[in-house]
Steps between C-alpha positions, in 0.01 A plus 500: 500500500613840404429829702453802297270807483135440389358806322145372581554450868720800523755320712783232486339147495599144395468396150490144360363299207160344573434147371135385483281210387519658152874443474449147633253425200703696256805270576295188465328622159839592347673184619732685726616763250318775719764466776721706261272787539502524881820713518322767289193529736487858641580536868184625694463688827417268782270758645295631205586254233593755253718375206654828429876465498671664783701799383675630830514418863327832592330794323793730554779266439539595122380788299212447255701504187809335637716264296416224735134522407582499131723178546219330683258594239717341223567201721119441538465532117782264443346238721153545347631430155678181615174388674316525162770334311490212757129476484517470120765238511294302751204514282690384200645224716154388622342508153792291375463266786134478453510430120762235561305336788179505288682338206647232711173430657325481158778262373466279810132504466523401135761216589261371759205503264707311236593244779137461599395453130784254442398305812137509398592371149716222635223394748256479229730394217305187413183714449696735264635194314129363466392848361799501260417152377141570452572820290763325293267211413231748411756670264467823690846612410498849650350423839739191510799729436387736775481203742846387375657831598430429860680169487784672315509785755529266792736268325267206500518397138635159593175427694350177338468559110487883529812522303356313207172705515706814498678376180172405317321842619810682355465312189138596486568859556773513234271310252231764544746780469674369174169455332445882496843581364511534114727254297681814373636575857777247455712565806201513745373170370842337510565613859157351615540180307846444648368536852220252414743254353703534829196430696390195293810372311319206351236708332568482125282791407707738720826364341361558145390856590839575647670367187250695276563837686861450534525475111262803466724695742821418291322604185397834661863561613631405150254742348617776745851438385424511143328847555805620676737362229712754307526490125745281311595294816830339387522110476884524532794716439701545189359187359554277803159378633419492858543156649782406240740234639847617556640195330329635177707838529868407428606862479415574869794558729464456875540798722374419859226313689297518825289217606308369206549808277807579284608782280659454150627738228538462124842579364471786241138581606361820354547792748227719377129526512386763240749785539578438855836350612503193733766416758391132542218258417462193730274201435355319800424134533316306774567134508630524145207687340501843372283737711660861542720763343686788671620787283734766656567839353633850636420869437172682501471538117523130464219464760285733306559306174423167679186645632365622174600177331302292765203745475479453141520120511294422813292816561540745790596316813407559869732751675721375784458839673677622710763302349610569139363235272204304347360155514291274273326221688354238280329151535832326417772757488601796725716773357665772732697799384699671777746790514709650792591859473753473770719222318362594160451131432189330374368158440224305314370168644294250312344230716308188368265430796381146428853364560581755778179411690572134479854555661 
């Protein structure tokens, strides 16, 4: 207890913080956080109960506008600001704690409900099974599928012959779905018939459908490739057909090899394409069969000549942007023209895909 002058009583009296039942309930409601506010309670006069902060021990101790009065005023303002900041922080903490508490209770309630439902299902599993069996025998596919979801949810598909019923119901659902899909939608039909075939491997109709749609899918892919093909796709290079055996080309001179591929050159080979000068021409063989050509050149003028030559022969290629160059992807042959401004070197690459893909 502090003794100081009380302006209300007009004399020096004792002052202390008063704690009431309100404080007790505030501590409980805020889960103890309100204790932090007690140091900011105003000290009250024990005689009159006034909460006015004491400013001096007697009315004549300090002048009215003394510096002591000013300091006390600022101190009171400072403590008031801290008090409201603490109140805000406590409210935020309470809200956060309450939200977290409610979420946990909700999750716990949901978990208990799921446990109760699972226990109820397991206690009455034979009734659920009989209901499923009746629905399946009456060919009520959708209700049976809904009933099966419970067995799947509670991991009871191995109960009696539920697994087999599940397989047959799934087949029924897929059969119903595939009947609505037009034959023209090849990939969708193929996907469903592949699933049906995996569910019933002995079903010959499913096998035939899978084979049919696979053939249709391949045909569609081939048609796409033809639409993407560039003009005058080459069947070889300088009179040598793709796939020619190395043994039929006696002028080839071995240069290097890596794995199943080897590079060869031809002595006295022509080092020009149009007006462009070439540095080298390499012929690639995979397991003894001709499948690629690599042409090397240098200088930007040669690059422009090569680009125009290829454009005239195969049409405008696809840009390799941001790199400098072009490509011509075809059903059987890919052609790539590239050039490096830094090294001032360029390359043309012919690749015969049927042999490359096999290797």
